[in-house]
C-alpha positions as CSV (number, residue, x, y, z in Angstrom):
1,M,9.8,33.7,-18.8
2,K,8.5,36.8,-16.9
3,N,6.2,37.7,-19.7
4,A,4.8,34.2,-19.9
5,W,4.1,34.1,-16.2
6,F,2.4,37.5,-16.4
7,I,0.2,36.5,-19.3
8,S,-0.8,33.2,-17.6
9,R,-1.9,35.1,-14.5
10,K,-4.0,37.5,-16.7
11,I,-5.6,34.4,-18.3
12,A,-6.4,33.0,-14.9
13,G,-8.3,36.2,-14.0
14,S,-10.4,36.4,-17.1
15,K,-12.2,33.1,-17.8
16,S,-15.3,32.9,-20.0
17,G,-18.5,31.3,-18.8
18,F,-18.2,27.9,-20.5
19,T,-14.4,27.6,-20.2
20,G,-14.5,28.8,-16.6
21,T,-17.0,26.1,-15.7
22,I,-14.9,23.4,-17.4
23,L,-11.7,24.6,-15.6
24,N,-13.5,24.6,-12.2
25,I,-14.7,21.1,-12.8
26,G,-11.1,20.1,-13.6
27,I,-9.9,21.6,-10.4
28,A,-12.6,19.9,-8.4
29,S,-11.9,16.6,-10.0
30,L,-8.2,16.9,-9.4
31,S,-8.8,17.9,-5.7
32,L,-11.1,14.9,-5.3
33,C,-8.5,12.5,-6.8
34,L,-5.8,13.7,-4.4
35,A,-8.1,13.7,-1.4
36,I,-9.0,10.0,-2.1
37,V,-5.3,9.1,-2.5
38,I,-4.4,10.8,0.8
39,I,-7.3,9.2,2.6
40,A,-6.5,5.8,1.2
41,S,-2.8,6.2,2.1
42,C,-3.6,7.3,5.7
43,L,-6.1,4.5,6.2
44,V,-4.0,1.7,4.8
45,T,-0.9,2.9,6.7
46,G,-2.9,3.2,9.9
47,F,-4.6,-0.2,9.4
48,K,-1.2,-1.9,8.9
49,N,0.4,-0.2,11.9
50,E,-2.5,-1.0,14.2
51,I,-2.5,-4.7,13.3
52,R,1.2,-5.0,13.5
53,D,1.3,-3.3,16.9
54,K,-1.3,-5.7,18.2
55,V,0.6,-8.8,17.0
56,F,4.0,-7.5,18.1
57,G,2.7,-6.2,21.4
58,F,1.4,-9.7,22.2
59,W,4.4,-11.7,20.9
60,G,7.3,-9.4,20.5
61,H,9.3,-9.0,17.3
62,I,11.7,-11.9,17.7
63,H,11.3,-15.2,19.7
64,I,14.3,-17.1,21.2
65,T,13.5,-20.6,22.2
66,H,15.1,-24.1,22.5
67,T,15.8,-25.7,19.2
68,G,13.6,-28.7,20.2
69,S,10.7,-26.4,20.9
70,W,10.8,-24.6,17.6
71,R,7.5,-25.2,15.7
72,S,6.7,-28.0,18.2
73,I,4.2,-28.6,20.9
74,E,7.0,-29.8,23.2
75,N,8.0,-27.3,25.8
76,L,11.7,-27.6,26.6
77,P,13.2,-25.4,29.3
78,V,15.8,-22.6,28.7
79,S,17.8,-21.0,31.4
80,R,16.9,-17.4,32.1
81,D,20.5,-16.6,32.9
82,Q,21.9,-16.1,29.3
83,E,24.9,-14.0,28.4
84,F,23.2,-12.4,25.4
85,I,20.4,-10.9,27.5
86,L,22.4,-8.0,29.0
87,H,24.0,-7.4,25.6
88,L,20.6,-7.2,23.8
89,D,19.1,-5.1,26.5
90,T,21.7,-2.4,25.9
91,L,22.0,-2.8,22.1
92,K,21.2,0.6,20.5
93,G,21.8,-0.3,16.9
94,L,23.5,-2.4,14.3
95,S,25.7,-1.8,11.3
96,Y,25.3,-4.3,8.4
97,Y,26.1,-4.7,4.7
98,E,23.5,-5.1,2.0
99,P,23.5,-5.0,-1.8
100,L,22.2,-2.0,-3.6
101,Y,20.0,-2.6,-6.7
102,L,18.7,-0.2,-9.3
103,P,15.1,0.7,-8.3
104,F,12.4,-1.7,-9.8
105,T,15.1,-3.9,-11.4
106,N,17.5,-6.7,-10.5
107,I,20.6,-4.8,-11.6
108,L,23.2,-4.8,-8.9
109,L,24.8,-1.4,-8.4
110,A,26.9,-2.1,-5.3
111,Q,27.7,-5.5,-3.7
112,D,28.4,-4.3,-0.1
113,R,26.8,-1.1,1.1
114,L,27.2,-0.3,4.7
115,R,23.9,0.6,6.5
116,N,22.9,1.4,10.0
117,S,19.7,0.1,11.7
118,R,16.9,2.6,12.3
119,G,16.9,1.7,16.0
120,G,18.0,-0.7,18.6
121,V,16.5,-3.2,21.1
122,K,13.6,-1.7,23.1
123,S,13.3,-4.5,25.7
124,I,13.6,-8.3,26.2
125,H,11.7,-10.5,28.6
126,S,11.2,-14.2,29.3
127,F,7.9,-16.1,28.7
128,L,6.6,-19.6,29.5
129,N,3.8,-21.1,27.5
130,Q,1.8,-24.2,28.5
131,P,-1.5,-25.7,27.2
132,A,-4.2,-26.3,29.7
133,I,-7.9,-26.7,30.2
134,L,-10.0,-24.1,32.0
135,S,-13.1,-25.6,33.7
136,T,-16.0,-24.2,35.7
137,A,-18.9,-26.0,37.3
138,D,-20.8,-25.9,33.9
139,D,-18.3,-25.7,31.1
140,F,-14.6,-26.1,30.1
141,E,-12.3,-24.5,27.5
142,G,-8.9,-25.4,26.0
143,I,-6.4,-22.6,26.4
144,I,-2.7,-21.7,26.2
145,L,-1.3,-20.1,29.3
146,K,1.3,-17.4,28.8
147,G,3.4,-17.2,32.0
148,V,5.0,-13.8,32.6
149,G,7.6,-12.8,35.2
150,N,9.1,-9.7,36.9
151,D,10.7,-8.5,33.6
152,F,7.4,-8.4,31.7
153,D,6.4,-5.0,30.3
154,W,2.7,-4.5,31.1
155,S,2.3,-1.3,29.0
156,Y,0.8,-3.2,26.1
157,M,-1.7,-5.2,28.1
158,L,-2.8,-2.2,30.1
159,E,-3.9,-0.6,26.8
160,Y,-6.3,-3.5,26.1
161,L,-7.2,-4.4,29.7
162,R,-11.0,-3.8,29.8
163,E,-11.7,-4.8,33.4
164,G,-9.8,-5.7,36.5
165,E,-6.1,-5.4,37.2
166,I,-2.8,-6.9,36.3
167,I,-1.1,-9.8,38.1
168,N,1.3,-9.0,40.9
169,T,4.5,-10.9,39.9
170,F,6.7,-9.4,42.8
171,D,4.9,-11.0,45.7
172,T,6.8,-13.7,47.6
173,V,3.9,-16.1,47.0
174,P,3.0,-17.0,43.4
175,S,-0.1,-15.3,42.3
176,R,-3.2,-17.4,41.6
177,G,-4.7,-14.7,39.4
178,I,-5.4,-15.2,35.7
179,I,-6.2,-12.6,33.0
180,L,-8.7,-13.9,30.4
181,S,-9.9,-12.5,27.2
182,E,-13.4,-11.1,27.2
183,Q,-14.3,-13.8,24.6
184,T,-13.2,-16.6,26.8
185,A,-14.8,-15.2,29.9
186,N,-18.1,-14.8,28.0
187,R,-18.1,-18.4,26.8
188,L,-17.4,-19.7,30.4
189,D,-19.7,-17.1,31.9
190,L,-17.0,-15.7,34.1
191,Q,-16.5,-12.2,35.7
192,I,-13.8,-10.5,37.8
193,G,-13.3,-12.3,41.0
194,D,-14.9,-15.6,39.9
195,P,-13.0,-18.9,40.6
196,L,-12.1,-21.5,38.0
197,I,-9.9,-24.6,37.8
198,I,-6.9,-25.0,35.5
199,N,-6.3,-28.6,34.5
200,F,-2.9,-29.8,33.2
201,I,-1.9,-33.1,31.7
202,I,1.8,-33.7,32.6
203,E,3.4,-37.1,32.0
204,N,0.0,-38.7,31.7
205,Q,-1.1,-37.3,35.0
206,Q,-3.7,-34.6,35.7
207,R,-2.7,-31.7,37.8
208,R,-5.1,-29.0,38.9
209,R,-4.9,-25.5,40.3
210,R,-7.6,-23.2,41.6
211,M,-7.4,-19.7,40.1
212,E,-9.3,-16.4,40.3
213,V,-10.1,-14.1,37.4
214,K,-8.1,-10.9,38.0
215,G,-8.6,-9.1,34.6
216,L,-10.3,-9.2,31.2
217,Y,-8.6,-8.1,28.1
218,R,-9.6,-7.6,24.4
219,T,-7.1,-7.0,21.6
220,G,-9.5,-7.5,18.7
221,L,-7.3,-10.3,17.4
222,E,-10.0,-12.9,17.9
223,E,-7.9,-16.0,17.1
224,Y,-5.4,-15.0,19.8
225,D,-7.9,-13.7,22.3
226,R,-9.8,-17.1,22.4
227,R,-6.6,-19.1,22.7
228,F,-4.4,-17.2,25.3
229,A,-4.6,-16.3,28.9
230,I,-2.0,-14.7,31.1
231,V,-0.7,-16.1,34.5
232,E,2.4,-15.8,36.5
233,Q,5.5,-17.9,35.4
234,R,6.0,-19.4,38.9
235,L,2.6,-21.2,38.6
236,I,3.6,-23.0,35.4
237,Q,7.1,-23.7,36.7
238,D,5.6,-25.4,39.8
239,I,3.2,-27.5,37.6
240,L,6.1,-28.5,35.2
241,R,8.5,-29.1,38.2
242,W,11.0,-26.7,36.5
243,E,13.6,-24.7,38.3
244,S,12.9,-21.0,39.1
245,D,15.3,-19.9,36.4
246,Q,13.8,-22.1,33.6
247,V,11.5,-20.6,31.0
248,S,10.2,-21.4,27.5
249,G,12.2,-18.6,25.8
250,F,12.5,-14.8,25.3
251,E,10.7,-12.2,23.4
252,V,12.7,-9.4,21.9
253,F,11.1,-6.0,21.2
254,L,12.7,-3.6,18.7
255,E,12.4,0.1,18.3
256,D,11.7,-0.1,14.6
257,I,10.0,-3.0,12.9
258,R,12.0,-2.5,9.6
259,D,15.1,-3.8,11.4
260,I,13.5,-7.1,12.3
261,N,15.3,-9.3,9.8
262,Y,18.7,-7.8,10.5
263,F,18.4,-8.2,14.2
264,H,17.1,-11.8,13.7
265,E,20.2,-12.7,11.7
266,Y,22.6,-11.0,14.1
267,I,21.0,-12.8,17.1
268,Y,20.8,-16.2,15.4
269,L,24.3,-16.2,13.9
270,D,26.4,-14.3,16.4
271,L,24.8,-14.5,19.9
272,L,22.9,-17.8,20.4
273,S,24.4,-21.1,21.5
274,P,23.7,-24.3,19.4
275,E,20.8,-25.4,21.5
276,L,18.9,-22.1,21.0
277,T,17.2,-20.7,17.9
278,S,15.5,-17.4,17.0
279,E,12.6,-16.6,14.7
280,P,11.0,-13.3,13.7
281,I,7.3,-13.2,14.4
282,N,6.4,-12.4,10.8
283,R,7.6,-15.9,9.9
284,R,5.7,-17.6,12.7
285,F,2.4,-16.0,11.6
286,P,3.0,-15.4,7.8
287,A,-0.7,-15.4,6.9
288,I,-1.4,-12.1,8.8
289,F,1.6,-10.3,7.4
290,E,1.0,-11.5,3.8
291,W,-2.6,-10.2,4.2
292,L,-1.2,-6.9,5.4
293,E,1.2,-6.7,2.4
294,L,-1.8,-7.1,0.1
295,Q,-3.1,-3.8,1.3
296,N,0.0,-2.2,-0.4
297,I,-1.3,-3.5,-3.7
298,N,-4.7,-1.9,-3.0
299,E,-3.1,1.4,-2.2
300,R,-1.0,1.4,-5.4
301,V,-4.1,0.6,-7.5
302,I,-5.9,3.5,-6.0
303,V,-3.0,5.9,-6.5
304,I,-2.6,4.8,-10.2
305,L,-6.3,5.1,-10.9
306,M,-6.6,8.5,-9.3
307,L,-3.5,9.7,-11.1
308,I,-4.9,8.6,-14.5
309,V,-8.2,10.5,-13.7
310,G,-6.2,13.5,-12.8
311,I,-4.1,13.3,-16.0
312,I,-7.2,13.0,-18.1
313,T,-9.0,15.9,-16.3
314,M,-6.0,18.3,-16.5
315,T,-5.2,17.4,-20.1
316,T,-8.8,18.0,-21.2
317,S,-9.0,21.3,-19.3
318,L,-5.8,22.6,-20.8
319,L,-6.9,21.5,-24.3
320,I,-10.2,23.4,-24.0
321,L,-8.4,26.5,-22.7
322,I,-6.0,26.4,-25.7
323,L,-8.9,26.1,-28.2
324,D,-10.8,28.9,-26.4
325,R,-7.7,31.1,-26.5
326,S,-6.8,30.4,-30.1
327,A,-7.3,34.1,-31.1
328,M,-4.9,35.2,-28.4
329,I,-2.4,32.7,-29.6
330,G,-2.8,34.1,-33.1
331,V,-2.2,37.6,-31.9
332,L,0.9,36.6,-29.9
333,K,2.4,34.8,-32.9
334,S,1.7,37.8,-35.1
335,I,3.7,40.1,-32.9
336,G,6.6,37.7,-32.8
337,A,6.0,35.3,-29.8
338,T,7.6,31.9,-30.3
339,N,5.8,28.6,-29.8
340,R,8.0,27.9,-26.8
341,T,6.9,31.2,-25.1
342,I,3.2,30.5,-25.8
343,R,3.6,26.9,-24.6
344,Q,5.2,28.2,-21.4
345,I,2.1,30.5,-20.9
346,F,-0.3,27.6,-20.9
347,L,2.0,25.3,-18.9
348,Y,2.3,28.0,-16.2
349,Y,-1.5,28.3,-16.2
350,G,-1.8,24.5,-16.0
351,L,0.6,24.6,-13.0
352,Q,-1.6,27.2,-11.3
353,L,-4.7,25.0,-11.8
354,L,-2.7,22.0,-10.5
355,L,-1.6,23.9,-7.4
356,K,-5.1,25.0,-6.6
357,G,-6.3,21.4,-7.0
358,L,-3.5,20.2,-4.7
359,I,-4.2,22.7,-2.0
360,I,-7.9,21.9,-2.0
361,G,-7.3,18.2,-2.2
362,N,-4.8,18.2,0.7
363,L,-7.1,20.3,2.9
364,T,-10.0,18.0,2.1
365,G,-8.1,14.7,2.5
366,L,-6.2,15.7,5.6
367,G,-9.3,17.3,7.1
368,L,-11.4,14.1,6.7
369,C,-8.6,12.0,8.1
370,W,-8.3,14.3,11.1
371,L,-12.0,14.0,11.8
372,Q,-11.7,10.2,11.6
373,A,-8.7,10.1,13.9
374,E,-10.4,12.4,16.5
375,F,-14.0,11.0,16.4
376,G,-13.7,7.5,14.8
377,L,-16.7,8.2,12.4
378,I,-16.0,5.0,10.3
379,T,-16.6,1.9,12.4
380,L,-15.6,-1.7,11.5
381,S,-16.5,-5.2,12.4
382,E,-13.8,-6.2,14.9
383,E,-14.4,-9.9,14.2
384,D,-13.5,-9.4,10.5
385,Y,-11.0,-6.5,10.6
386,Y,-9.5,-6.9,14.1
387,L,-10.3,-3.2,14.7
388,S,-13.4,-1.4,16.0
389,H,-12.9,1.7,13.8
390,A,-10.8,2.7,10.8
391,P,-7.4,3.8,12.1
392,V,-5.6,6.8,10.5
393,Y,-1.8,7.4,10.4
394,F,-0.3,10.6,9.0
395,D,2.9,9.6,7.2
396,W,4.0,13.1,6.2
397,V,6.9,11.9,4.0
398,K,4.5,9.7,2.0
399,I,2.0,12.5,1.6
400,L,4.7,14.9,0.3
401,I,5.9,12.2,-2.1
402,L,2.3,11.7,-3.4
403,N,2.0,15.5,-4.0
404,A,5.3,15.6,-5.8
405,V,4.3,12.6,-8.0
406,F,1.0,14.3,-8.9
407,I,2.9,17.5,-9.9
408,A,5.6,15.8,-11.8
409,V,3.5,13.3,-13.8
410,I,0.7,15.7,-14.6
411,M,3.0,18.5,-15.7
412,L,4.9,16.1,-18.0
413,V,1.6,14.9,-19.5
414,L,0.5,18.5,-20.1
415,L,3.2,18.9,-22.6
416,I,1.1,16.8,-25.0
417,P,-1.9,19.2,-25.5
418,S,0.6,22.2,-25.5
419,T,2.1,20.9,-28.8
420,I,-1.2,21.9,-30.5
421,I,0.0,25.5,-30.2
422,S,2.7,25.0,-32.8
423,R,0.0,23.9,-35.3
424,I,-2.1,27.1,-34.9
425,D,-1.7,29.4,-38.0
426,P,-2.2,33.0,-36.9
427,V,-3.4,34.0,-40.4
428,K,-6.2,31.5,-40.4
429,V,-7.2,32.2,-36.8
430,L,-7.3,36.0,-37.1
431,R,-9.1,35.9,-40.5
432,F,-12.3,34.7,-38.8
433,K,-12.1,37.0,-35.7
C-alpha cells in the first residue's frame, strides 16, 4: 500500500503535456460541478427558510381556535384564560413514538421507536381577526384586521416595519393606531399620521371607527400584505361587544419547525377541550408549502446531474491516464507487481484528483455564496418570489454529506476503468517501446 501511494504521488508530479491538460480539465470540471451543487443547496435551503419564516412569523406554527370558526368566516369567541396556555408556555420538549422504516422503502424495522422533539414551545399569544372595510375620502379597500394584545411578540413585525412605529397595547385607553402594508397604503394614498375610517358590518348594522396610520410594513408575501392590517385587540372587542378576555384564538410558535406535526397532535389530542381545535399552519396554506417542497426536487435533479457529469469526467481522465501510462504498467508487471497493486496506484491518483477538485469546488461554491449573503448580488422580483434578493443558508451538515457522496460515488465508479489494467499484456506493451 505504501509503494502504491508513493508511485501515485510520483505520477501526479510528472504529467505529460496532453495528459496534463486533460487531467486539469477534469479537475476544473469536477470543481465546477461541486460548486454548482453547493450553490444550489445553499440557495434552495435559504429560499425555503426565508419563506417559511415569513409565513410562520405572521401566523405562528399552530392555530388554536373555536371548532365553529375552523375554516369558517364566522368569528366565535374563545376565553383567553385557558389552562393549557401556562403549560404550553413552559413546554420545553416532547417524547413520542414513531415507526422506523428502511430508508427509501416501506419496510417496517421497528413499530414503536421512542424519539424526542428537537425543541419546545417558543411562545404563545392570542389574536383576534375581523374583516372590515378601510375608507378614505377618495377610495376604499377590503381588509382583515388582526387584533393583537399585550402578549404579542413584536420582534417579527419590527423586522418588516418600513416606517412608523408599533401600536402601544399597554395604555389604559385602546389605541386608535393601525399598521398597514405598504401595498395597501399606496392603493389608498395613505402615509404615516394620515386618518382613515374602518367600517364594520355587525348584525346587519354598520359600525365605524376613526383610525390613524401608525406604521407601514412589507413582508414580501403580497397576498398577505394586501389582505391584513394590525390593530389593537380592544378595538375589535369593543366593535363586536365581546368581553375583555374573549379572543379568536391562539398562535403557538415552536423552536423547531420539524416538530410541528407532533406538537399539533399533542395539543389537539391531550390538551384541548371539545369546543377547541388546532391546526398546523402548513395545512391551512398548503399551496405555499407544496410549492416549497417542489424546490427539493429541483435540488435533487441538480445534484444527480452534476454527479453524473463528475463521474464521466473523472472516469475519462483516469482512463486517459491509464492508456498514457501503459508502458509503466508493463514495467511494473514485469517486475512482479500484481494487478491489485497497480489498480491501487491509479485509484490513489484518482483520489488525489478528486480531492483537488473538491477543495477548489468548495472554495468556489462557498465563496460565491458568502458574497451573495454579504452583498445580495442576485436580486429577485419580490412580487413573484416573495423576496427581494436570493437568500443563502449554510447547512454545514448537508454540505459535508454532499462532499461525502461525491467522494464515495466517484471512487466506486473509478473501479470500472481500473479493470483495464488486468488486460494489459506487459510483453506486447514493452515490445513497441
